FIKOL-195737 format. One record per residue (C-alpha): residue number from 1; residue in one letter; x, y, z. Coordinates in steps of 0.02 Angstrom, whole numbers, plus 50000, padded with zeros to 5 digits. Example, Ala and Ser with C-alpha at 12.3 -4.5 7.8 and 13.67 -1.06 7.14 Angstrom:
<atoms>
num; residuo; u; v; w
1; A; 50615; 49775; 50390
2; S; 50684; 49947; 50357
</atoms>
This chain:
<atoms>
num; residuo; u; v; w
1; M; 54069; 54045; 55018
2; P; 54101; 54199; 55126
3; V; 54179; 54175; 55297
4; G; 54044; 54133; 55423
5; G; 54023; 54164; 55607
6; R; 53905; 54243; 55731
7; R; 53876; 54429; 55747
8; R; 53839; 54535; 55899
9; A; 53654; 54527; 55940
10; E; 53645; 54716; 55961
11; S; 53725; 54758; 55793
12; G; 53617; 54839; 55659
13; P; 53590; 54784; 55480
14; R; 53739; 54779; 55364
15; I; 53765; 54934; 55259
16; S; 53791; 54868; 55084
17; L; 53865; 54962; 54938
18; V; 53742; 54886; 54814
19; R; 53767; 54933; 54631
20; C; 53614; 54973; 54528
21; D; 53704; 54961; 54360
22; V; 53755; 54778; 54357
23; A; 53728; 54714; 54181
24; D; 53666; 54552; 54108
25; L; 53811; 54510; 53997
26; T; 53860; 54378; 53869
27; I; 54046; 54355; 53836
28; R; 54061; 54290; 53659
29; G; 54195; 54234; 53538
30; A; 54342; 54193; 53654
31; A; 54489; 54101; 53578
32; L; 54497; 54007; 53743
33; T; 54421; 54012; 53917
34; W; 54503; 53939; 54072
35; T; 54451; 53918; 54252
36; P; 54558; 53836; 54388
37; G; 54544; 53649; 54375
38; G; 54458; 53660; 54207
39; E; 54518; 53626; 54033
40; V; 54548; 53763; 53906
41; S; 54399; 53784; 53790
42; A; 54315; 53916; 53683
43; T; 54152; 53921; 53781
44; D; 54044; 54076; 53784
45; L; 54002; 54141; 53959
46; A; 53846; 54222; 54030
47; I; 53822; 54336; 54180
48; T; 53652; 54380; 54254
49; D; 53633; 54495; 54405
50; G; 53821; 54495; 54426
51; V; 53836; 54304; 54436
52; F; 53891; 54174; 54308
53; V; 53744; 54072; 54243
54; D; 53722; 53926; 54124
55; R; 53640; 54027; 53984
56; P; 53622; 54211; 53943
57; A; 53468; 54311; 53990
58; A; 53359; 54371; 53848
59; G; 53419; 54537; 53783
60; S; 53583; 54535; 53878
61; A; 53724; 54646; 53817
62; V; 53865; 54562; 53720
63; L; 54051; 54586; 53751
64; D; 54148; 54531; 53598
65; V; 54310; 54446; 53652
66; T; 54365; 54379; 53483
67; G; 54549; 54337; 53485
68; C; 54557; 54341; 53675
69; A; 54597; 54220; 53815
70; V; 54468; 54237; 53954
71; I; 54510; 54189; 54133
72; P; 54438; 54233; 54304
73; G; 54474; 54404; 54377
74; L; 54638; 54408; 54471
75; V; 54631; 54415; 54662
76; N; 54773; 54513; 54742
77; A; 54776; 54434; 54914
78; H; 54904; 54551; 54992
79; H; 54928; 54737; 54960
80; H; 54962; 54895; 55061
81; L; 54869; 55022; 54955
82; V; 54929; 55176; 55049
83; Q; 55105; 55134; 54991
84; S; 55053; 55180; 54814
85; A; 55100; 55356; 54873
86; F; 55274; 55301; 54927
87; R; 55355; 55211; 54780
88; T; 55541; 55211; 54737
89; L; 55587; 55315; 54888
90; P; 55775; 55349; 54901
91; G; 55866; 55224; 55011
92; T; 55726; 55096; 55016
93; R; 55800; 54968; 54898
94; N; 55915; 54822; 54941
95; V; 55919; 54866; 55125
96; P; 55882; 54759; 55278
97; M; 55697; 54754; 55315
98; S; 55723; 54833; 55487
99; D; 55800; 54986; 55402
100; W; 55663; 54991; 55271
101; L; 55527; 54993; 55403
102; G; 55606; 55144; 55486
103; M; 55621; 55239; 55323
104; M; 55441; 55203; 55276
105; S; 55379; 55262; 55447
106; A; 55475; 55424; 55426
107; A; 55399; 55449; 55254
108; Y; 55224; 55421; 55322
109; R; 55252; 55550; 55460
110; S; 55326; 55675; 55338
111; V; 55180; 55669; 55216
112; G; 55042; 55631; 55338
113; V; 54927; 55481; 55323
114; D; 54747; 55541; 55336
115; P; 54584; 55502; 55244
116; A; 54628; 55618; 55099
117; L; 54796; 55536; 55066
118; T; 54727; 55362; 55099
119; Q; 54587; 55388; 54973
120; A; 54700; 55462; 54839
121; A; 54826; 55321; 54858
122; A; 54690; 55188; 54861
123; R; 54612; 55257; 54702
124; V; 54782; 55245; 54617
125; G; 54813; 55068; 54681
126; V; 54640; 55003; 54635
127; A; 54646; 55087; 54463
128; E; 54818; 55015; 54430
129; G; 54756; 54844; 54483
130; L; 54599; 54848; 54375
131; L; 54701; 54899; 54223
132; A; 54811; 54748; 54259
133; G; 54664; 54628; 54282
134; V; 54647; 54632; 54472
135; T; 54462; 54627; 54511
136; T; 54483; 54599; 54700
137; V; 54619; 54674; 54810
138; A; 54653; 54641; 54994
139; D; 54721; 54799; 55076
140; H; 54815; 54761; 55238
141; H; 54814; 54936; 55312
142; L; 54941; 54959; 55451
143; T; 54960; 55148; 55476
144; W; 54842; 55227; 55602
145; P; 54882; 55405; 55661
146; E; 54817; 55437; 55836
147; D; 54718; 55592; 55785
148; V; 54620; 55506; 55646
149; D; 54465; 55398; 55669
150; P; 54505; 55224; 55598
151; L; 54332; 55215; 55521
152; E; 54373; 55369; 55417
153; I; 54527; 55281; 55348
154; A; 54423; 55126; 55310
155; D; 54284; 55228; 55230
156; A; 54409; 55324; 55121
157; T; 54480; 55161; 55055
158; I; 54314; 55074; 55031
159; S; 54237; 55221; 54940
160; A; 54389; 55229; 54825
161; A; 54365; 55048; 54772
162; H; 54176; 55071; 54756
163; D; 54194; 55222; 54640
164; L; 54313; 55128; 54525
165; G; 54209; 54968; 54523
166; G; 54332; 54848; 54606
167; R; 54306; 54727; 54749
168; L; 54399; 54767; 54910
169; V; 54449; 54667; 55062
170; F; 54492; 54795; 55195
171; V; 54606; 54719; 55326
172; R; 54609; 54816; 55489
173; G; 54791; 54783; 55529
174; T; 54904; 54834; 55672
175; A; 55088; 54873; 55687
176; G; 55120; 54899; 55872
177; D; 54951; 54985; 55898
178; D; 54850; 54975; 56058
179; A; 54765; 54805; 56056
180; R; 54604; 54864; 56138
181; L; 54580; 55008; 56017
182; A; 54622; 54898; 55868
183; A; 54493; 54769; 55922
184; S; 54357; 54898; 55953
185; S; 54382; 54984; 55786
186; T; 54382; 54816; 55698
187; A; 54216; 54777; 55780
188; A; 54148; 54946; 55725
189; M; 54200; 54912; 55546
190; A; 54119; 54740; 55550
191; E; 53959; 54815; 55619
192; R; 53955; 54946; 55482
193; W; 54003; 54844; 55328
194; G; 53980; 54663; 55384
195; A; 54107; 54523; 55368
196; V; 54060; 54520; 55183
197; G; 53935; 54646; 55113
198; A; 53775; 54581; 55037
199; D; 53838; 54618; 54860
200; G; 54011; 54544; 54892
201; M; 54100; 54705; 54845
202; V; 54169; 54740; 55020
203; Q; 54243; 54622; 55150
204; I; 54314; 54666; 55320
205; A; 54459; 54564; 55390
206; T; 54586; 54590; 55527
207; G; 54765; 54549; 55569
208; P; 54927; 54606; 55651
209; A; 55076; 54649; 55542
210; G; 55173; 54506; 55621
211; V; 55265; 54448; 55776
212; H; 55400; 54578; 55742
213; S; 55281; 54721; 55783
214; D; 55136; 54649; 55884
215; E; 55132; 54550; 56045
216; E; 55026; 54405; 56101
217; G; 54890; 54517; 56173
218; T; 54857; 54596; 56004
219; F; 54843; 54428; 55917
220; L; 54724; 54367; 56052
221; A; 54615; 54524; 56048
222; L; 54599; 54525; 55858
223; G; 54570; 54338; 55858
224; E; 54423; 54362; 55976
225; V; 54341; 54498; 55872
226; A; 54369; 54395; 55714
227; A; 54280; 54247; 55794
228; E; 54136; 54356; 55853
229; F; 54103; 54433; 55682
230; G; 54159; 54292; 55568
231; L; 54307; 54390; 55497
232; A; 54450; 54319; 55397
233; R; 54618; 54338; 55485
234; R; 54778; 54394; 55399
235; T; 54957; 54414; 55458
236; Q; 55135; 54408; 55392
237; A; 55278; 54293; 55439
238; N; 55455; 54239; 55398
239; E; 55526; 54392; 55314
240; Q; 55696; 54447; 55380
241; V; 55641; 54560; 55522
242; D; 55507; 54438; 55578
243; V; 55628; 54294; 55596
244; A; 55762; 54399; 55682
245; T; 55641; 54480; 55805
246; A; 55558; 54315; 55849
247; A; 55728; 54237; 55885
248; T; 55794; 54384; 55988
249; R; 55636; 54426; 56085
250; Y; 55558; 54255; 56108
251; G; 55691; 54126; 56064
252; A; 55572; 54052; 55938
253; R; 55523; 54049; 55755
254; P; 55376; 54154; 55693
255; I; 55272; 54001; 55649
256; E; 55299; 53932; 55824
257; L; 55236; 54095; 55899
258; L; 55083; 54100; 55787
259; D; 55044; 53925; 55846
260; R; 55061; 53974; 56030
261; W; 54952; 54128; 56004
262; G; 54808; 54040; 55918
263; W; 54843; 54102; 55742
264; L; 54886; 53938; 55660
265; E; 54715; 53873; 55615
266; A; 54585; 53874; 55478
267; G; 54527; 54049; 55432
268; V; 54702; 54123; 55444
269; T; 54809; 54171; 55295
270; V; 54994; 54210; 55316
271; A; 55083; 54317; 55188
272; H; 55265; 54296; 55133
273; L; 55315; 54135; 55225
274; C; 55493; 54143; 55160
275; E; 55613; 54000; 55193
276; T; 55501; 53887; 55295
277; T; 55561; 53719; 55359
278; T; 55488; 53551; 55310
279; D; 55409; 53534; 55483
280; E; 55335; 53709; 55473
281; R; 55255; 53674; 55305
282; A; 55183; 53511; 55371
283; L; 55109; 53602; 55522
284; I; 55036; 53741; 55414
285; A; 54955; 53611; 55302
286; E; 54889; 53511; 55450
287; R; 54809; 53666; 55526
288; R; 54732; 53716; 55358
289; V; 54815; 53887; 55361
290; A; 54825; 53972; 55191
291; A; 54979; 54059; 55122
292; T; 55003; 54212; 55012
293; H; 55160; 54218; 54905
294; A; 55230; 54392; 54869
295; P; 55382; 54368; 54757
296; G; 55373; 54543; 54683
297; C; 55413; 54611; 54855
298; D; 55526; 54481; 54935
299; V; 55637; 54433; 54788
300; P; 55697; 54605; 54729
301; M; 55713; 54668; 54908
302; G; 55816; 54514; 54956
303; W; 55702; 54470; 55101
304; G; 55683; 54285; 55056
305; V; 55591; 54166; 54940
306; A; 55444; 54054; 54984
307; E; 55456; 53870; 54939
308; V; 55291; 53875; 54845
309; G; 55311; 53709; 54755
310; E; 55337; 53617; 54920
311; M; 55189; 53709; 54997
312; L; 55075; 53652; 54858
313; D; 55143; 53474; 54870
314; V; 55091; 53459; 55053
315; G; 54918; 53531; 55021
316; I; 54936; 53712; 55076
317; E; 54817; 53832; 54990
318; V; 54930; 53963; 54911
319; G; 54873; 54132; 54845
320; L; 54970; 54275; 54768
321; G; 54992; 54456; 54818
322; T; 55096; 54603; 54762
323; S; 55124; 54681; 54933
324; G; 55135; 54870; 54935
325; G; 55217; 55004; 54830
326; G; 55353; 55034; 54958
327; S; 55434; 54868; 54915
328; N; 55351; 54815; 54753
329; D; 55328; 54973; 54652
330; A; 55193; 54894; 54543
331; G; 55022; 54819; 54575
332; H; 55034; 54704; 54423
333; L; 54984; 54533; 54490
334; L; 55006; 54441; 54324
335; A; 55186; 54502; 54315
336; D; 55213; 54434; 54490
337; A; 55135; 54268; 54439
338; R; 55266; 54262; 54301
339; L; 55402; 54300; 54427
340; A; 55335; 54164; 54542
341; V; 55358; 54036; 54404
342; Q; 55530; 54101; 54360
343; V; 55603; 54095; 54536
344; S; 55513; 53941; 54600
345; G; 55651; 53824; 54544
346; L; 55777; 53920; 54648
347; A; 55675; 53886; 54805
348; G; 55646; 53700; 54781
349; R; 55517; 53624; 54664
350; A; 55473; 53729; 54511
351; I; 55290; 53771; 54483
352; T; 55195; 53779; 54319
353; A; 55108; 53926; 54237
354; R; 54939; 53845; 54274
355; Q; 54983; 53829; 54457
356; A; 55034; 54013; 54463
357; L; 54873; 54066; 54377
358; T; 54774; 53961; 54501
359; M; 54866; 54046; 54644
360; A; 54822; 54217; 54571
361; T; 54637; 54173; 54557
362; A; 54557; 54031; 54656
363; G; 54703; 54011; 54777
364; S; 54695; 54191; 54833
365; A; 54505; 54187; 54841
366; R; 54498; 54030; 54948
367; G; 54625; 54105; 55067
368; L; 54505; 54250; 55092
369; G; 54361; 54131; 55125
370; R; 54284; 54183; 54959
371; S; 54262; 54027; 54854
372; E; 54137; 54119; 54743
373; L; 54283; 54222; 54674
374; G; 54424; 54166; 54560
375; N; 54329; 54048; 54446
376; L; 54205; 54050; 54301
377; E; 54084; 53918; 54364
378; P; 53894; 53950; 54365
379; G; 53845; 54029; 54530
380; S; 54013; 54115; 54551
381; A; 54040; 54302; 54551
382; G; 54040; 54374; 54375
383; D; 54221; 54433; 54371
384; L; 54332; 54399; 54221
385; I; 54473; 54468; 54117
386; A; 54505; 54452; 53930
387; Y; 54683; 54457; 53861
388; D; 54709; 54487; 53676
389; I; 54820; 54345; 53615
390; S; 54810; 54384; 53429
391; G; 54964; 54495; 53417
392; P; 55148; 54464; 53377
393; A; 55196; 54430; 53558
394; D; 55087; 54273; 53556
395; A; 55127; 54212; 53381
396; G; 55213; 54043; 53386
397; V; 55155; 54007; 53564
398; D; 55110; 53822; 53578
399; D; 55015; 53835; 53742
400; P; 54921; 54002; 53744
401; L; 54873; 53985; 53927
402; A; 55054; 53965; 53980
403; G; 55093; 54104; 53858
404; L; 54993; 54224; 53965
405; L; 55140; 54218; 54085
406; W; 55290; 54171; 53978
407; A; 55254; 54282; 53827
408; D; 55228; 54471; 53830
409; P; 55298; 54525; 54000
410; G; 55191; 54663; 54073
411; R; 55037; 54600; 53981
412; K; 54876; 54692; 54022
413; P; 54696; 54638; 53987
414; R; 54593; 54710; 53847
415; H; 54432; 54697; 53948
416; V; 54395; 54680; 54134
417; V; 54224; 54635; 54205
418; V; 54175; 54647; 54389
419; A; 54005; 54580; 54444
420; G; 53945; 54586; 54264
421; R; 53998; 54767; 54241
422; V; 54132; 54810; 54112
423; V; 54257; 54920; 54205
424; V; 54400; 54912; 54079
425; K; 54362; 54910; 53893
426; D; 54493; 54908; 53756
427; W; 54630; 54935; 53886
428; E; 54548; 55092; 53957
429; L; 54467; 55117; 54128
430; V; 54286; 55168; 54097
431; T; 54224; 55199; 54275
432; V; 54334; 55352; 54310
433; D; 54464; 55457; 54221
434; A; 54628; 55365; 54254
435; A; 54732; 55519; 54216
436; E; 54635; 55619; 54345
437; V; 54658; 55481; 54475
438; A; 54846; 55490; 54448
439; S; 54857; 55679; 54447
440; N; 54756; 55696; 54607
441; L; 54884; 55594; 54704
442; T; 55031; 55678; 54618
443; E; 54965; 55852; 54660
444; L; 54923; 55806; 54840
445; L; 55100; 55738; 54867
446; A; 55178; 55892; 54786
447; V; 55086; 56006; 54908
448; R; 55130; 55903; 55062
449; R; 55313; 55882; 55015
450; S; 55339; 56065; 54972
</atoms>
């Protein structure tokens, strides 16, 4: 269920982005259906009022998924959507993370991060995700120009996801920002949108970028506002710069600092977690902290590899994220699930395709405090994706579920459903013009870089 917690007594009612076009839908004819922890079957599914139910409503629309594998919508637990405007920048590949951060900051200043750019980039990132089966994306936003109201940045991102029909977790992050201002704007966002909106389409969370950029006071301030409003907490740890800064500045490891600063407890999710020790994994599991694996960022950039198999073995809840376009130039979570399986054996115990798919669905959802996402059980949110497995790429595949990862690299879903609404049909985005979404960002960048 959504993250709980008390709210300020003086706060007004939540403003909910309620859809009026949610359909009653029957999903019929699947070659197989799978939900985390469940066996593969060919069961038809029914959605009423945006929620999975035991049997279809009378007169419900039918989505024919003949020849398809149906699984829950993917949950991208860690993204930086604004970086969709800053992909494949010269000099940003195979460099130390400290250098990369400086180059990205310079690029942000050069182009200008404001609501217009934020919205255009978010529309691209959410559209790309939906076309790749991502029905929920967590956007850890870390760039806050002093002359821009943070609520305008949040509103630009939230409205982008709303227009396209995707679920959004907006994470009010910090990267060396003033702790007091970060906490007050987080509170304002929670008062406006709620910890989780009534329709579940918007969630507000908070979290510093990591101990490399934020000090104890920021972690404490954001922890307090998270407790007051019942917000999920997110941060990052154990990439190169995080480990080096923690050692130089504090004589400690990042996990040790998170523990000191009250950020190693239930309700916190930590992204990356590369090269943890046995004792660190045991402590993370004991404190019921969740992890988000981001191999599509860390592996190609050379910033480390998380020991995902060992994390799962000690009971850590592990989700999956792409991270942003500045390090992972794609928002294709299924491709990163494939990469997670491929590299897992190099970082300890290899994981299976089913474990990776669970990470990309229920694992990510539980880390966000959203157990209603990432599964197909009655009462859960009506989000699903249907992959066509009738073509040559899947011929000869013995295990079609594992084949979703091993066969057909770059696979995209034929249909995508969010809250009972079909948002991708026959591989095409139906909520907006995808070409226009792309051209809007391209044209905006061309003007600002000229």
